[in-house]
N, C-alpha and C positions, 0 to 999 in steps of 0.2 A: 384247334391249332391255327387254322386260317385267320380266325378272329384275333388271336394273339399277335400273329404276324402283321396284320393290318394296323393294330394299335402301335406296335413297335415302329413301323414305317412312318406313321403319322407323327410320333414323338421325334423321330430322327429328322423328319421334314421341318417340324416346328423349331427344333433346336438350330438347324441349319439356317432357317429364315431369321431367327433371332440373332445369330452370329453375323449374318450378312447385314442386317439392319444396324447392328452395333458398329461394324466396320465402316458402313456408309456414314454414320453419325460422326465417327472419329475423323475420318478423312475430310468430311464436309466441314467440320469445325476447324480443322487445320487449314483448309483452303480459305475459309472465311477470315481467320486470324491473319493469315498471310496477306490477303487483300486489304484488310483493315489497316495493318501496319504499313503496307506499301502506299495506300492512299493517304492516310493521315500522318504517317511518320514524318515526312518533310515539314508539314504544317506544324506539328508538335515541336519539332526541333527549332523552327523559326520563332515560335512563341516562347520557347524556353530561352533561346539566345536573347530575344528582345527583353524579356523580364530580367535576365541576368545583367544586361547592360544598364537597365534602369537602377537596379540595386547597387551597381558599382558607381553610379553617378550620384554623389551626395545631394547635388542641387535638385535632383528630381524628387527627392523626398518632400521638399517643402512646397513645391509649386503644383497646383492642381492640373495645369495644362502645359505639357511640353511636347515637342515633336516625337520624342521617344515614347513618352507615355501614350500618346494617341496611336502610334504605330503598334505598340504592345497591346492596347485594348482592342484594336482592330484584328490583330492576329489571334488574340484569345477568343474573341467573340465568334470567330469562324470555326472554332473547334466544337465538337459535341460536348455536352455537359460532362459525360464520363471522363473525357480526356482533360477537360478543364479541372475537374476535381483531382485527377491523378497528378497533373502538373503542379497545382497549388500545394498539394500534400507533400510531394517530393521536395519542393523548395522550402516550405515552412518548417518541416521537421528539422532542418539543418540551420535554421536562422534563429535569431533572438533580438530583442530590443528594437531599435529603430528599423532595421531591415524587415523584421517580422511584421511590424506595424505597416510598413509600406506594402508588403504582399497582401495584408488584410484589406488595405484601402483599395488596391487594384481589384481584389475579389468583389468588393462592394460595387465598384464602377462597372464591372461586367455583368452584374446581376446575379452572381453565384450565391452570395449570402442571402439575398432576398428569397431565392428559391429554397435554400436550406432552412430558413426560418419558417417558410410555408410547410415544409416537410415535417417540421417539429410538431405540427398539428395533425399529421396524418393518422388515420385509425390503425395503420399497419406499424407495428412496433419496430420492425427492421428499418423502415424509412426514417423514423424518429431517431433511431440509434445512429444511422449513417450520417444524418444531418448534424447530430450532436458531436460526433467525432470530428467532422470537418470544422465546425465552429471551435472546437477545443484546440485542434492543431493550429488553426489560424489565430487563436487567442482573441476571439471576438464573441459576440452573443450575449452581452451583458443584460439585455432586456428579455431575451427569449429563453435562455437555458435554465435560470434558477427554478422555474416551475417544474423542470424535469426531475428535481429531487423528490417529488411526490408522484412521479409517473407510475402507472399501474404495472409496468414491466420492470423486472429487477435489473436487467442489463442497461436499460435506459436510465434508471435511477443511479446506477453505478457510474455511468458516463457523466451524468450531471455532477456527481460528487467529485469525479476527477477534475472536471473543469473548475469547480468551486475552490479546489486547492490552490489555484493560481490567482484567485480573485478574493482575497480575504476581506471579510466585512462582518459586522455583527449579525445580520440576518442570515447570511450564509453559514456562519459558524454555528448558529442555533439549529439551522436545518441539518447540518452535518451531524450534530450531536443527536438529533432525533433519529437519524439513520443508524445510530449504534444499536437501536432496538429493532432494526429491520429483520424480517423473517428470512431474508437471503444472506448467507454468510458473505458472499462476494460483495454485497453492498456495504456490510459492516466493515470489512477489511479496507475497501476503497475509502470509506469515510474516515477511518483511522489514519490511513496514509495521507489523505488530504489535510487533516488537522495537524499532523506532524510537520508537514511541509510549511505550514504557516508559522512554525516556530513559537515564539512567546505570545503571539496575539490571542490564541484561544484560552490562555491560562485562566483569566477571571471567569469565563463561561464554564470551563471544565470544573473549576473549583465549586461553582454553584451547582452544576449538574450532578456531580458525584454524591452530593449530599441529599439529593431527592430521587436519584435513580435507584434501581434494584435489579437483581438478577443478571442475565447476560449483558444487558446494557451498561450496568454499573461496572462489570468486569472489563468490558471493552473500553470504557472511559478511563479506567485505572491504567490499562495498558498504554493508552495515549499519554496519560500523566507520567508514566514511567519514562517515556521517550522525551518528555519535556523537563522533568525533574527540577521544577522551579520551587524556590523557597516559599512562594505564596500558596503552595499546595500543602504546606506542613499541617495547618489546622484541620483540613478535611481528612488528611491521612491519619492523624491522631484519633479523630472521631471514629474512623472506620476500623480501627483496631478493636473496637467493641462490637463490630457488626456480627449478627448471628451466623453469617455464612463463613465457614473456614476459608474458602477460596478468596473471598474478599479480604479477610484478615491477612492472608498470606500476601496478597498483592499490596495491601497497605504497608506491611512490613518491608517489602522490597522497595516501596516508594520512600519510606523513612530512611532506608539504607543509602539512598541516593541524595536525600536532602540533608540529613544529619541534624545536629542541634542537641542540646541537653535534654529537652523534652522527648525527642526522638529516641535517644539512648535509653531513657527511663521506660518508655513504652515497649521498646524491643526487649529489654531485660525482663519485663513482665511477661511477654509472649513466650519466653523460653519455658515457662511452666504451663503452656496451653495444652489441653488434652489431645488436640489433633497434631499428628506428626508433621503434616505439611506446613502447619503454621510455625511449629518449633524450628523446622529446617529453614524456613524463610527468614526467621528472626536470626538464626545463626549466620546465615549468609550475609544478611544486612549488617550485622555487627562486624563481621570480618571486613566487609567492604568499607565501612566507616574508618577502620584502622585505629580505633581508640583503645589504647592498651588497658584502661581500667575494666574493660569488658572481658579481659582474658580469663580471670577465674571462673566466671559464669560459663564461658565456652568450654573450659576444661572440665567442668562438671557435666556438661552436655555430652562429653565423650562416652559417658556411661549410659546414655539413652538407649532404651530397648529398640528404637527404630534405626535401621542402617542409614537412611537418608539424613537423619538428624546428626548422627555421629560423624558422617562424612562432611556435612556442612560445618560442624563444629571444628573438626580437624583442619579443614581448609581455612576456616576463619582464623584459627590460631596461627597457622602458617603465614597468613597474610599480615599478621600483626608485627612481624619481624622478630627481633630478639626475645621480647617477653613471651610471645606465643611459642616460639621454638623451644625455649627453656621448659615451658609447661608440657609440651609434647614429649620432650625427652624424659621428663619425670613420669609421664603417663605410660612410657614403655614398660616400666616396672610396676604399674598399678595392679592392685589385687583383682580388679575387674577385667576379665579377658577381652570383653568388647572394647574397652578403652585401650588396652595394650595393643590389640590388633589394628585398630584404626590409627593410633598414634604412629605405629610402625609404617603403615601404608602411606600416610601423609608425609612422613619424613623422607621416605624413599622417592617421592615424586621429584624429578629433575626440575631445577629452577627454570629451565627454558620452557617447560610445559605448564608451569604453575598457574600462569594467568589464564590459560585456556581451561584448566581444571576448575579454577574458582568460578569462572563465568558459566 
């Protein structure tokens, strides 16, 4: 028993010591933060005020040396790097165009960007990431950041992809397309987002890429193509309707539903007889989205499909065709096939106010 009592006392002592150390750390950190803010707070405020005055003065953007600019640089240079970064980030996030460029120019003159570019070569991934985020917010780094698209760490590659979205160019578009095959999902999603932000610029590159890609990379590229929906993607979409992968065929059908055209209608009508339900459903949705009334009889036949998703897509497609589709749905209410009857009734009961959401 005495041995057990000693062990318990030691445990209680150690727990008390750990608690005391924790409280010391908490209060010590609070005191340090208070001192830090008290010491650097006024200097940070003066630097922020000086920067704001320069941004409000249009003439200061054009001239390299002004009294205000010199005072601002002096005030900024007196701050620790951490506060410089915080100040520039807080300003740049709320600016655009000429003013954002002015902030970037001032960051160059105080040496902040040179340090960030050096950190891009650091062996520590978090330093590379922080530097890339700073350069992204300030909208600079044209020479240094592109190589981050092939960085060994996924978060750094994703940050490089985010920066590339605001700097469209052939080489960067190709690099973003290669990221669609990245092992990290986050990198693939960021690359997709950046490509979509470039709007029509990546279309020729995507058109070429989806004809040579395969697997998840091809599906990711098709999702980008869906967001662009350019007529120049019609040819690749038609070819991919014969792809061996049903998921690719379904995405190609969705793309045809956004592009349209006589050839697209023909391909979609053919996909209504596909052995995979997901492809038939995608074709039904695409035909309904195109709104071409000659496709109504084919959609009406799809109401008898054994797969619920296909019947649902066919019914919504008919409803979106307007009067011709609604007429066929009303006829289907008395169809001999009970699947067709049930689905026609369900679709006709959908309120018009929620129909757009149901179709999408």
